[in-house]
C-alpha positions in Angstrom: -0.1 0.0 0.0 2.9 2.3 0.5 4.2 1.7 -2.9 0.8 2.3 -4.2 0.7 5.7 -2.4 4.1 6.6 -3.9 2.8 5.7 -7.4 -0.3 7.8 -6.9 1.9 10.7 -5.9 3.9 10.1 -9.2 0.6 10.1 -11.1 -0.4 13.4 -9.5 3.0 15.0 -10.3 2.7 13.9 -14.0 -1.0 15.3 -14.3 -0.3 18.5 -12.6 2.8 18.9 -14.8 0.5 18.4 -17.8 -1.9 20.8 -16.4 0.8 23.5 -15.8 1.7 23.0 -19.5 -2.0 23.8 -20.5 -1.9 26.9 -18.3 1.4 28.1 -19.6 0.1 27.7 -23.3 -3.0 29.7 -22.4 -0.9 32.5 -20.8 1.5 32.5 -23.7 -1.3 33.0 -26.2 -3.3 35.7 -24.2 -2.5 38.1 -27.3 -2.9 35.6 -30.1 -5.9 36.6 -32.3 -8.7 34.0 -32.4 -6.9 31.8 -29.7 -9.2 29.6 -27.7 -8.1 28.7 -24.1 -7.8 25.1 -23.1 -8.3 23.3 -19.8 -7.0 19.9 -18.4 -9.7 17.4 -17.4 -8.6 15.1 -14.6 -9.8 11.6 -14.2 -9.1 9.2 -11.3 -7.3 5.9 -12.1 -8.5 2.6 -10.8 -5.9 0.2 -9.5 -8.2 -2.7 -10.4 -10.8 -4.1 -12.7 -14.3 -2.8 -12.4 -15.5 -6.3 -12.5 -13.9 -7.1 -9.3 -16.5 -8.3 -6.6 -14.9 -6.1 -3.9 -14.4 -3.0 -6.2 -15.8 -0.6 -3.7 -13.4 -1.6 -1.0 -10.2 -1.2 -3.1 -8.3 2.1 -3.4 -7.6 3.9 -6.6 -4.1 4.4 -8.2 -3.9 8.1 -8.7 -4.9 10.6 -11.4 -4.4 11.1 -15.1 -5.3 13.9 -17.5 -8.2 12.3 -19.4 -8.6 15.1 -21.9 -7.6 18.5 -22.8 -10.6 20.6 -23.7 -10.6 23.7 -25.9 -13.1 26.4 -24.6 -14.9 27.8 -27.5 -16.4 30.8 -25.8 -16.5 34.0 -27.6 -13.5 36.4 -27.3 -13.8 40.2 -27.1 -13.9 42.1 -30.5 -11.2 44.7 -31.0 -11.6 47.4 -33.7 -8.7 47.7 -35.9 -10.1 49.9 -38.8 -8.5 47.5 -41.4 -11.3 46.3 -43.7 -9.8 42.9 -44.3 -9.7 42.2 -40.5 -12.6 40.0 -39.8 -14.4 38.8 -36.7 -17.2 36.2 -36.3 -19.7 37.3 -33.6 -21.3 33.9 -32.9 -20.7 30.4 -33.8 -18.7 29.3 -36.8 -15.4 29.4 -38.3 -13.6 30.9 -41.4 -12.6 28.4 -43.9 -9.0 28.6 -45.5 -7.3 26.3 -47.8 -3.7 25.4 -48.4 -0.8 23.5 -46.9 0.5 23.7 -43.4 2.9 21.2 -41.8 2.7 19.0 -45.0 -1.1 18.7 -44.7 -3.2 20.1 -47.6 -6.9 20.8 -47.4 -9.5 22.9 -45.7 -8.6 24.3 -42.2 -10.8 26.3 -40.0 -10.1 29.3 -37.9 -11.5 32.2 -35.8 -8.5 34.4 -36.3 -9.4 36.9 -39.1 -6.3 38.9 -39.8 -6.6 38.6 -43.7 -4.9 40.5 -46.5 -5.0 40.5 -50.2 -1.7 39.0 -51.7 -0.1 40.0 -55.0 -2.5 37.9 -57.0 -5.7 39.4 -55.4 -6.4 36.5 -53.2 -7.7 36.9 -49.7 -5.2 35.1 -47.4 -4.3 34.5 -43.7 -0.8 35.4 -42.6 0.4 31.9 -43.5 -0.7 32.4 -47.1 -3.8 30.0 -46.8 -6.6 31.3 -49.1 -9.9 32.3 -47.6 -12.9 30.4 -49.1 -16.2 31.7 -50.2 -19.0 31.7 -52.7 -18.0 33.4 -56.0 -20.3 36.0 -57.3 -22.2 35.5 -60.5 -22.8 38.3 -63.2 -26.4 38.5 -62.1 -25.7 39.3 -58.6 -26.2 35.8 -57.2 -23.4 33.4 -55.7 -22.2 30.1 -56.9 -23.2 27.0 -54.9 -19.7 25.5 -54.4 -16.8 27.4 -52.6 -13.6 28.5 -54.1 -10.8 30.9 -53.1 -12.0 34.5 -52.6 -10.1 36.6 -55.1 -10.4 40.4 -56.0 -9.7 41.2 -59.6 -6.8 43.6 -60.1 -7.7 44.5 -63.6 -9.7 48.0 -64.2 -13.5 47.8 -64.2 -14.6 48.3 -67.9 -17.2 51.1 -68.5 -20.8 50.4 -68.7 -23.1 52.4 -71.1 -26.2 53.7 -69.6 -29.4 51.5 -70.5 -32.0 52.8 -68.0 -32.5 56.1 -66.0 -35.0 56.8 -63.2 -36.5 60.3 -62.4 -38.7 60.8 -59.4 -40.2 64.3 -59.4 -43.3 66.4 -58.9 -44.6 68.8 -61.6 -46.5 71.7 -60.3 -50.1 71.4 -61.1 -50.5 75.2 -60.8 -48.2 75.8 -63.7 -49.3 77.6 -66.9 -49.1 76.3 -70.4 -46.1 78.1 -71.9 -47.2 80.9 -74.5 -44.4 80.0 -76.8 -44.4 76.7 -78.8 -41.7 74.1 -78.0 -38.2 75.1 -79.2 -35.3 72.6 -78.7 -32.9 75.6 -79.3 -34.7 77.7 -76.6 -35.8 75.1 -74.2 -35.6 77.2 -71.0 -38.2 79.8 -72.2 -40.6 77.1 -73.9 -40.9 74.6 -71.0 -42.0 74.7 -67.3 -39.3 72.6 -65.6 -36.1 70.6 -66.3 -33.6 68.4 -64.8 -30.1 67.2 -66.0 -28.5 63.9 -65.4 -25.1 62.3 -66.5 -25.1 59.4 -68.7 -22.4 57.3 -70.1 -21.6 55.9 -73.6 -20.0 52.6 -74.5 -16.5 54.1 -74.0 -17.4 55.4 -70.5 -17.4 59.1 -71.5 -19.9 61.2 -69.5 -22.6 63.3 -71.3 -25.2 65.6 -69.9 -28.8 64.5 -70.7 -31.3 67.4 -70.2 -35.0 66.4 -69.8 -37.5 69.3 -70.0 -41.2 69.2 -69.0 -43.8 71.4 -70.7 -47.3 71.5 -69.6 -49.7 71.2 -72.7 -53.1 71.0 -70.7 -54.5 70.2 -67.2 -53.1 66.9 -66.3 -51.0 66.5 -69.4 -47.3 67.2 -69.9 -44.7 66.5 -72.6 -41.2 65.7 -72.0 -38.2 66.3 -74.4 -34.7 64.9 -73.9 -31.7 66.9 -75.2 -27.9 66.4 -75.7 -25.3 68.7 -77.0 -24.7 68.5 -80.7 -21.1 69.0 -80.0 -21.0 65.5 -78.7 -23.2 63.6 -81.3 -22.3 61.8 -84.4 -22.3 63.5 -86.7 -21.5 66.5 -84.7 -23.9 69.5 -84.9 -21.9 72.2 -83.1 -23.5 74.9 -80.8 -27.0 73.3 -80.9 -29.1 71.1 -78.9 -30.2 67.7 -80.5 -33.5 66.3 -79.3 -33.1 62.4 -78.7 -36.5 61.6 -77.2 -40.0 62.9 -76.4 -43.2 61.6 -74.9 -46.2 62.5 -72.9 -47.3 62.0 -69.3 -50.8 62.2 -68.1 -52.1 62.5 -64.5 -55.4 61.9 -62.7 -57.1 64.6 -60.8 -55.5 63.3 -57.7 -52.0 64.0 -59.1 -51.2 60.4 -59.8 -49.4 59.3 -62.9 -52.1 57.8 -65.2 -50.2 56.8 -68.3 -46.8 57.3 -70.3 -46.6 57.7 -74.0 -43.1 56.7 -75.0 -40.2 56.4 -72.4 -37.1 55.8 -74.7 -34.2 58.0 -75.6 -31.9 57.1 -78.5 -28.5 58.7 -78.8 -25.4 58.5 -81.1 -22.4 59.9 -79.3 -19.1 60.4 -81.3 -16.7 57.5 -81.2 -19.1 55.2 -79.2 -21.5 52.5 -80.3 -24.3 54.2 -82.1 -27.9 53.9 -81.4 -27.6 53.8 -77.6 -31.2 53.4 -76.2 -31.9 54.5 -72.8 -35.3 53.8 -70.9 -36.7 56.5 -68.9 -38.5 55.2 -65.7 -40.9 57.8 -64.6 -42.6 55.4 -62.3 -45.3 52.7 -62.8 -48.5 54.4 -64.0 -52.0 53.4 -63.3 -52.5 52.2 -66.8 -49.5 49.7 -66.2 -50.9 48.4 -62.9 -49.1 50.8 -60.4 -50.3 53.3 -58.0 -49.0 56.2 -60.1 -47.6 57.8 -56.9 -44.0 56.2 -56.7 -42.4 58.2 -59.5 -43.6 61.3 -61.4 -46.6 63.1 -59.8 -48.6 66.2 -60.2 -49.5 68.0 -56.9 -50.1 71.6 -56.1 -46.5 72.3 -55.0 -43.4 73.6 -56.6 -41.8 71.4 -59.2 -38.8 69.5 -57.9 -36.8 66.4 -58.3 -36.8 64.1 -55.3 -34.2 61.6 -56.9 -32.8 60.4 -60.1 -30.3 57.7 -61.0 -28.9 55.8 -64.0 -27.0 52.4 -64.3 -23.9 53.5 -66.4 -20.5 54.3 -65.4 -17.1 55.1 -66.6 -14.1 52.8 -66.3 -12.4 52.6 -62.8 -9.2 51.0 -61.2 -9.6 48.6 -58.3 -9.0 50.4 -55.0 -9.8 47.9 -52.3 -12.5 45.7 -50.7 -15.2 46.0 -48.1 -17.0 43.3 -46.2 -20.5 43.5 -44.8 -22.2 41.5 -41.9 -23.3 38.7 -44.1 -19.8 38.2 -45.3 -20.3 39.7 -48.7 -17.0 41.0 -50.3 -17.5 44.0 -52.3 -14.8 45.3 -54.8 -14.3 49.0 -54.6 -13.3 51.1 -57.6 -12.1 54.5 -58.3 -15.2 55.3 -60.3 -17.4 55.0 -57.1 -18.7 51.5 -58.2 -19.1 48.5 -55.6 -19.4 45.2 -57.1 -20.1 41.8 -55.3 -17.0 39.6 -55.8 -18.0 36.7 -53.3 -19.7 35.7 -50.0 -17.4 34.3 -47.3 -18.3 30.7 -46.3 -18.5 30.0 -42.6 -18.3 26.4 -41.3 -20.4 25.0 -38.4 -19.8 21.8 -36.6 -21.8 19.3 -34.8 -19.4 19.3 -32.0 -16.7 22.1 -31.7 -14.9 20.3 -28.8 -14.2 17.5 -31.3 -12.0 19.6 -33.5 -8.3 18.9 -33.6 -5.8 21.7 -33.3 -3.5 22.2 -36.3 -1.4 25.1 -35.0 -1.2 28.6 -36.4 -4.7 29.4 -34.9 -6.1 26.5 -37.2 -8.4 23.7 -36.5 -9.1 20.5 -38.5 -12.3 18.4 -38.6 -12.1 15.0 -37.0 -14.5 12.0 -36.5 -15.5 13.4 -33.2 -16.4 16.9 -34.5 -18.2 15.8 -37.7 -17.7 17.2 -41.1 -18.0 20.9 -41.7 -21.6 22.3 -42.6 -20.8 25.2 -44.8 -22.9 28.2 -45.2 -23.0 32.0 -45.0 -22.6 34.3 -42.1 -26.0 34.8 -40.1 -27.7 31.7 -41.4 -28.3 28.4 -39.7 -27.0 29.6 -36.3 -23.9 30.8 -37.8 -22.4 34.2 -36.3 -22.3 37.5 -38.2 -19.2 38.8 -39.6 -17.7 42.2 -38.3 -15.4 43.9 -40.6 -12.5 46.1 -39.3 -12.3 44.0 -36.1 -10.7 40.8 -34.8 -11.5 38.5 -32.0 -9.1 38.5 -29.3 -7.9 35.6 -27.3 -10.6 34.4 -24.7 -7.9 33.7 -22.1 -8.8 35.1 -18.6 -5.5 36.1 -17.1 -6.9 36.3 -13.6 -8.4 32.8 -13.9 -5.3 31.4 -15.4 -3.1 32.8 -12.6 -5.4 31.3 -9.9 -5.2 28.1 -11.8 -1.4 28.3 -11.9 -1.3 28.7 -8.1 -3.8 25.8 -7.6 -1.7 23.3 -9.8 1.5 24.5 -8.2 0.1 23.7 -4.7 -1.3 20.3 -6.0 2.1 19.5 -7.4 3.7 20.2 -4.2 1.1 18.2 -2.2 1.7 15.1 -4.5 5.5 15.6 -3.9 4.7 15.4 -0.1 2.9 12.1 -0.7 6.0 10.7 -2.3 8.3 11.8 0.5 6.1 10.6 3.1 5.8 7.1 1.4 9.6 7.3 1.4 9.9 7.8 4.9 7.4 5.1 5.7 9.4 2.7 3.6 12.8 3.9 5.4 11.0 3.0 8.8 10.1 -0.4 7.4 13.7 -1.1 6.3 14.8 0.0 9.6 13.0 -2.7 11.3 15.5 -5.1 10.1 18.2 -3.3 12.1 
């Protein structure tokens, strides 16, 4: 029994030594981004078979570290202001792909310190490529994941194809005395607005739209461009490129629209450029007639206007929203979706295996990764410009350090006491 006590003490020294190693690892990684603290799980050791009939009367044989558990509690978010620094606020892991320690495949991490490499890939500090769902041309995302990559080439221009005007035309306006004159539009109309449109080369052109009251509840619109920019050029003149009629109800709602297409030929660009003007859905087309052009008794004014064209632009960076959508930013002011980050979720986070470098790998105990997008299926949201700090609690770790140190000393006392008892036993022979 004395020897059993000595070996129990040895097992305690071994277990407390391992536990001290765990605490030391936690303390060492207190500033490691995305690090998850661990704790040693102690288990008693039987000195006999559990099938023994007198099991309850037999002592144990000490202690062992049965498992080292990773604690996946949420760490605090620290703002960095860097757009490619990402943090997950909730469950889930970023997915990165590459090779580490000779192993190639997908790895999972909470450390979101990412950068764009020379080829435009979003990577972690070790060069592993972040995975996501690439964007399609229609704004949707692909079903399978691939490496998130920002194009380094310039964004080609887009010719304007549609424009929207939301405005009110003053019902109290008088019909102009002079007939419409496209060379004197200001004096032969009641109201006008100007918007910028783009041709196939990305050149910007001013499109002036004039509104002329012709009768109660009826207005004509006329679209003009500068003749200096048309093909063929007509210097120092206005060129009318479209006209139509808007009718309104006695309640001021848009009742019908007669023609809403503008056709332009700009010098050096693709000819016959057609632009559809959206004045709102009229009552005749099944709308309310109130979400676009209206005719109320208030001064004529433009609430909003927009068009879908733009000039060419150079890539200037990326931004990432809370759903993990990666947007490419360009010098022409455009933001285009490039990809949506993949977020992995596991049936058991505790079953994940550590791969070093703040990475985890899936195991049989964790189950396979269930891939999805941020904010869906219980996955956390993405915070851009922030990182998740280590969840190590220094105060708790130092208390644990003292506890394990004292336990180590106590087990050493068990060994020295057993040694003294053995010495007494040997002394009987004298």
